[in-house]
C-alpha positions as CSV (number, residue, x, y, z in Angstrom):
1,M,-6.3,7.2,15.0
2,H,-5.2,10.8,14.3
3,L,-3.2,12.0,11.3
4,S,-0.3,12.9,13.7
5,D,0.0,9.1,14.3
6,I,1.5,8.7,10.9
7,D,3.4,12.0,10.7
8,Y,7.1,12.6,11.1
9,D,9.6,15.4,10.3
10,L,11.2,14.6,6.9
11,P,14.4,16.6,6.4
12,Q,14.3,18.0,2.8
13,H,18.0,17.4,2.3
14,L,17.5,13.7,2.7
15,I,15.0,13.4,-0.2
16,A,17.1,11.6,-2.9
17,Q,17.1,13.4,-6.2
18,H,18.8,10.8,-8.2
19,P,19.2,7.0,-8.1
20,I,22.4,5.6,-6.7
21,E,24.8,3.6,-8.9
22,P,25.0,0.7,-9.0
23,R,21.4,-0.1,-8.0
24,D,22.3,-2.5,-5.2
25,A,24.7,0.0,-3.6
26,A,21.8,1.6,-1.8
27,R,21.8,1.3,2.0
28,L,19.5,-1.3,3.6
29,L,18.3,-0.9,7.2
30,V,17.5,-4.5,8.4
31,D,15.0,-5.0,11.2
32,I,14.0,-8.6,11.2
33,D,14.3,-9.8,14.8
34,S,10.5,-10.2,15.1
35,N,10.7,-11.6,18.7
36,D,12.7,-9.0,20.5
37,P,11.2,-5.5,20.9
38,N,14.6,-4.2,22.1
39,S,16.7,-5.4,19.2
40,E,18.7,-2.9,17.2
41,P,18.5,-2.6,13.4
42,E,21.5,-3.5,11.3
43,H,22.9,-1.1,8.7
44,R,23.8,-2.9,5.5
45,H,23.5,-2.5,1.7
46,V,21.0,-4.0,-0.7
47,S,23.8,-6.1,-2.1
48,D,23.8,-7.9,1.2
49,F,20.1,-8.9,0.8
50,V,21.1,-12.4,0.0
51,E,22.5,-12.9,3.5
52,F,19.0,-12.5,5.0
53,V,17.2,-15.1,2.9
54,R,17.1,-18.8,3.4
55,P,16.7,-21.8,1.1
56,G,13.0,-22.4,0.5
57,D,12.0,-18.7,0.9
58,V,10.0,-17.0,-1.8
59,V,10.7,-13.5,-3.0
60,V,7.8,-11.7,-4.7
61,V,8.3,-8.7,-7.0
62,N,5.8,-6.5,-8.9
63,H,6.7,-6.6,-12.6
64,T,4.7,-3.6,-13.7
65,R,6.4,-1.1,-16.0
66,V,6.0,2.7,-15.8
67,M,4.4,4.5,-18.7
68,P,5.7,7.9,-19.8
69,A,2.4,9.1,-18.4
70,R,3.2,12.8,-17.7
71,V,2.2,15.1,-20.6
72,I,2.3,18.9,-20.7
73,L,-0.8,20.2,-22.6
74,H,-2.4,23.5,-23.2
75,R,-5.9,24.9,-23.5
76,A,-7.2,26.8,-26.5
77,S,-6.7,29.9,-24.4
78,G,-3.0,29.1,-23.9
79,G,-3.2,28.0,-20.3
80,I,-0.9,25.1,-19.4
81,V,-2.3,21.9,-18.0
82,E,-0.3,19.0,-16.7
83,A,-1.9,15.6,-17.3
84,L,-0.9,12.4,-15.5
85,L,-2.6,9.4,-17.2
86,L,-3.3,6.9,-14.4
87,E,-5.2,4.0,-16.0
88,E,-7.2,3.0,-19.1
89,K,-10.8,2.4,-18.0
90,A,-11.8,0.1,-20.9
91,V,-9.5,-1.7,-23.2
92,N,-9.0,0.1,-26.5
93,A,-11.7,2.6,-25.6
94,A,-9.2,5.5,-25.3
95,V,-10.9,6.5,-22.0
96,W,-8.4,7.1,-19.2
97,E,-8.6,8.2,-15.6
98,T,-6.3,11.2,-15.5
99,L,-5.1,13.7,-13.0
100,L,-5.3,17.2,-14.5
101,R,-3.6,20.2,-12.8
102,P,-4.8,22.8,-12.6
103,G,-8.3,21.3,-13.1
104,G,-10.6,23.8,-11.4
105,K,-11.6,25.7,-14.5
106,L,-11.7,22.9,-17.0
107,K,-15.0,22.2,-18.7
108,V,-16.5,18.9,-19.8
109,G,-16.0,18.6,-23.5
110,E,-13.0,20.9,-23.6
111,I,-10.1,19.9,-25.8
112,L,-6.5,20.0,-24.6
113,Y,-3.6,20.3,-27.0
114,S,-0.1,18.8,-27.2
115,S,3.0,20.9,-27.7
116,D,2.6,20.6,-31.5
117,D,-0.9,22.0,-31.3
118,A,-2.5,18.7,-32.1
119,E,-5.7,17.7,-30.3
120,F,-4.6,15.3,-27.5
121,L,-7.5,14.7,-25.2
122,Q,-11.1,15.7,-24.4
123,V,-12.0,16.5,-20.8
124,G,-14.8,14.4,-19.4
125,E,-16.6,14.2,-16.0
126,R,-14.8,14.1,-12.7
127,T,-14.6,10.7,-11.1
128,Q,-16.4,9.9,-7.9
129,A,-13.3,10.5,-5.9
130,G,-13.3,14.1,-7.2
131,D,-9.6,14.6,-7.8
132,T,-9.3,12.9,-11.2
133,F,-11.1,13.1,-14.6
134,L,-12.2,10.6,-17.2
135,V,-10.7,11.8,-20.4
136,R,-10.9,10.6,-24.0
137,L,-7.6,10.5,-25.9
138,M,-7.9,11.9,-29.5
139,G,-6.5,8.8,-31.1
140,S,-6.6,5.0,-30.4
141,D,-2.8,4.5,-30.0
142,A,-2.3,5.6,-26.4
143,Q,1.2,4.1,-26.1
144,G,2.2,5.9,-29.3
145,L,0.8,9.2,-28.1
146,L,2.7,8.9,-24.8
147,A,5.9,7.8,-26.5
148,K,5.8,11.0,-28.6
149,H,4.6,13.5,-26.0
150,G,5.0,11.9,-22.6
151,S,7.7,11.9,-20.0
152,M,8.5,9.8,-17.0
153,P,6.1,10.7,-14.1
154,L,8.6,11.3,-11.4
155,P,7.1,12.4,-8.0
156,P,6.9,16.1,-7.5
157,Y,9.6,16.0,-4.7
158,I,12.2,15.0,-7.3
159,T,13.2,18.2,-9.0
160,E,16.4,17.2,-10.8
161,V,16.4,15.9,-14.3
162,L,16.5,12.1,-14.8
163,H,18.8,11.5,-17.7
164,D,18.2,7.8,-18.1
165,A,14.5,7.0,-18.0
166,E,15.3,3.3,-17.4
167,R,16.5,4.1,-13.9
168,Y,12.9,4.6,-13.0
169,Q,12.1,1.1,-14.2
170,T,13.0,-2.2,-12.4
171,V,15.2,-4.6,-14.3
172,F,12.3,-7.1,-14.2
173,A,9.7,-4.7,-15.5
174,H,7.3,-5.6,-18.3
175,D,3.7,-4.8,-19.3
176,Q,3.8,-1.0,-19.3
177,K,0.8,0.1,-17.3
178,S,1.7,2.1,-14.2
179,S,2.0,5.8,-13.4
180,A,4.6,5.3,-10.8
181,A,7.4,2.8,-10.2
182,P,7.3,0.0,-7.6
183,T,10.4,1.7,-6.1
184,A,11.7,-1.0,-3.8
185,G,12.3,-3.1,-6.9
186,L,14.6,-0.4,-8.3
187,H,17.4,-1.6,-6.1
188,F,17.8,-5.0,-7.7
189,T,20.3,-6.0,-10.4
190,P,20.3,-9.1,-12.6
191,E,23.4,-10.3,-10.7
192,L,21.7,-9.9,-7.3
193,L,18.6,-11.7,-8.5
194,Q,20.8,-14.6,-9.7
195,R,22.7,-14.7,-6.3
196,I,19.3,-14.9,-4.6
197,R,18.3,-17.8,-6.8
198,D,21.6,-19.6,-6.2
199,V,20.8,-19.7,-2.5
200,G,17.7,-21.7,-3.3
201,V,15.1,-18.9,-3.1
202,A,12.3,-18.7,-5.7
203,I,11.6,-15.3,-7.3
204,C,7.9,-15.0,-8.3
205,E,6.0,-12.1,-9.9
206,V,2.7,-10.3,-9.3
207,E,1.3,-7.3,-11.0
208,L,-0.2,-4.3,-9.3
209,V,-0.8,-1.2,-11.5
210,V,0.6,1.6,-9.4
211,G,-1.9,4.4,-9.2
212,L,-2.9,7.6,-7.4
213,D,-3.0,6.3,-3.9
214,T,0.6,5.3,-4.0
215,F,1.6,9.0,-3.8
216,K,-1.5,10.8,-2.5
217,P,-1.2,12.1,1.0
218,I,-4.0,11.6,3.5
219,S,-5.9,14.8,4.2
220,V,-8.7,13.8,6.7
221,D,-8.0,14.1,10.4
222,N,-8.7,10.4,11.0
223,P,-6.6,8.5,8.5
224,L,-8.8,5.4,8.8
225,E,-11.5,7.5,7.1
226,H,-9.4,8.1,4.0
227,L,-11.0,7.1,0.7
228,I,-8.6,4.7,-1.0
229,H,-8.7,4.3,-4.8
230,T,-8.9,0.9,-6.4
231,E,-6.0,-0.5,-8.3
232,S,-5.8,-3.4,-10.8
233,Y,-3.9,-6.4,-9.7
234,R,-3.1,-9.9,-10.9
235,V,-1.4,-12.8,-8.9
236,P,-0.5,-15.9,-11.0
237,Q,-1.6,-19.2,-9.6
238,S,2.0,-20.3,-9.7
239,T,2.9,-17.5,-7.3
240,V,0.1,-18.4,-4.9
241,D,1.2,-22.0,-5.0
242,A,4.9,-21.1,-4.3
243,C,3.8,-18.9,-1.3
244,N,1.6,-21.7,0.1
245,E,4.3,-24.3,-0.3
246,A,6.9,-22.0,1.4
247,H,4.6,-21.7,4.4
248,L,4.0,-25.4,4.6
249,R,7.7,-26.1,4.9
250,G,8.3,-23.3,7.4
251,A,9.9,-20.9,4.9
252,R,9.0,-17.2,4.4
253,V,7.3,-15.0,1.8
254,I,9.3,-11.8,1.3
255,A,7.5,-9.1,-0.7
256,I,9.6,-6.5,-2.5
257,G,7.6,-3.3,-2.0
258,T,4.2,-2.3,-0.7
259,T,2.6,-2.9,-4.1
260,A,3.7,-6.6,-4.2
261,T,2.4,-6.8,-0.6
262,R,-0.9,-5.3,-1.5
263,A,-1.4,-7.7,-4.5
264,L,-0.6,-10.8,-2.4
265,E,-2.8,-9.8,0.5
266,S,-5.6,-8.8,-1.8
267,A,-5.6,-12.2,-3.5
268,A,-5.7,-13.9,-0.1
269,K,-8.4,-11.8,1.4
270,F,-10.8,-11.6,-1.5
271,G,-10.1,-15.1,-2.9
272,Q,-9.6,-13.7,-6.4
273,L,-6.3,-13.9,-8.3
274,E,-7.1,-10.8,-10.4
275,G,-9.4,-7.8,-10.4
276,R,-9.5,-4.5,-8.7
277,T,-8.5,-4.0,-5.1
278,N,-9.6,-1.4,-2.5
279,L,-7.7,-3.2,0.2
280,F,-6.8,-0.6,2.9
281,I,-4.1,-2.2,5.1
282,T,-4.2,-0.4,8.5
283,P,-3.3,-1.4,12.1
284,G,-5.1,-4.5,13.1
285,F,-5.1,-6.0,9.7
286,E,-5.0,-9.8,9.6
287,W,-1.9,-10.7,7.6
288,K,-2.2,-13.9,5.6
289,V,0.8,-14.1,3.2
290,V,3.7,-11.7,3.7
291,D,6.2,-12.5,6.4
292,M,8.9,-10.0,5.4
293,M,8.9,-6.8,3.4
294,M,11.6,-4.8,1.7
295,T,10.5,-1.3,1.1
296,N,11.7,2.3,0.6
297,F,11.1,5.0,3.2
298,H,7.7,6.7,2.6
299,M,6.3,10.2,2.8
300,P,4.6,11.3,6.0
301,R,0.8,11.1,6.2
302,T,0.4,8.4,3.6
303,T,-1.5,5.1,3.3
304,L,1.9,3.4,3.0
305,L,2.9,4.4,6.5
306,L,-0.4,2.9,7.8
307,M,0.6,-0.3,6.1
308,I,4.1,-0.2,7.7
309,E,2.5,0.4,11.1
310,S,0.2,-2.6,10.5
311,F,3.3,-4.7,9.7
312,V,5.7,-3.6,12.5
313,G,3.6,-1.6,14.9
314,T,4.7,1.8,16.3
315,R,8.3,0.5,16.0
316,W,8.3,2.2,12.6
317,R,9.0,5.5,14.5
318,K,12.3,4.1,15.9
319,I,13.3,2.8,12.5
320,Y,12.6,6.1,10.8
321,E,14.3,8.1,13.6
322,E,17.4,6.0,13.3
323,A,17.4,6.2,9.5
324,I,17.1,9.9,9.6
325,A,19.8,10.2,12.3
326,R,22.2,8.2,10.1
327,E,21.1,10.3,7.0
328,Y,19.6,7.5,4.9
329,R,18.4,8.7,1.5
330,M,14.6,8.9,1.6
331,L,11.7,8.2,-0.8
332,S,11.6,6.9,-4.3
333,F,15.3,7.1,-5.3
334,G,16.4,6.6,-1.7
335,D,17.6,3.7,0.4
336,A,15.5,0.8,1.7
337,M,14.6,-1.2,4.8
338,L,14.0,-4.9,5.2
339,L,11.3,-5.6,7.8
340,A,9.9,-8.7,9.5
341,R,6.3,-8.8,10.6
342,R,6.0,-8.3,14.3
343,T,4.8,-11.3,16.4
344,Y,4.9,-9.6,19.8
């Protein structure tokens, strides 16, 4: 493959800067005729999602909650450093994998300070990946430090202020661990979830701690050579059982977002219900669990587009072209698509 295979022209004016209200008013491009390569997508709204599920189906969501993980710090010299805390590396050890920008001149052992001039973290070694650091927080209460000094880690392409931080959380979020939201889940309301249950569809949870690779572009010429980071995941046995039973009765597993998808397929591929996954889903991947996926529109040149191509083939280009032509809102606060895995 070449990087151009997962590239497209993203009009800047279509990048959504704020979430739509109500949540399920977002547009939904529906492309679920998996047997007809000439079928045309439908253009609906997320509130219509219930029309595309059947009794016995299983909908799987990622329940992870976003931390206020972005902190503006300064060096002793006064230089500003933005820290994005990604993941605690050992429970209660106060050691975190962290993205520090700019990080080129930072020294091992250097202390960075919060806005009130208190010591916030000590810089450690770079990780093996080279673009993050291991840092030690100057205090054992990480959540308290982030609650005091942190802000919601919105992607850099969102430049407008988010006045309600809860709009970057799903309504089913718990267990605050992630540095980015599972954005497909942002479209659901409690009322829509209940309508889905009323049809006879089970809603199950998984956890995948959303980390660096969710928003990191691919920089190598051959995207298959991209070094993917590991992410922590957990799939309850009850979710596995529900998915297996759905398949036995001819029903479908519908993953809400690429992170729920990655968690389900990781558990199936590795035979482990929890741990760390480096699963890199690319064209040719042997899908074992997910039959349909609801997801937002993704940045060009990302691992997420590779996953979408693995799911629907090169048809993703037609889908994106039509969405752009119809001025769908793109990326994290944008609209969504409901896709069926291609069988032809």
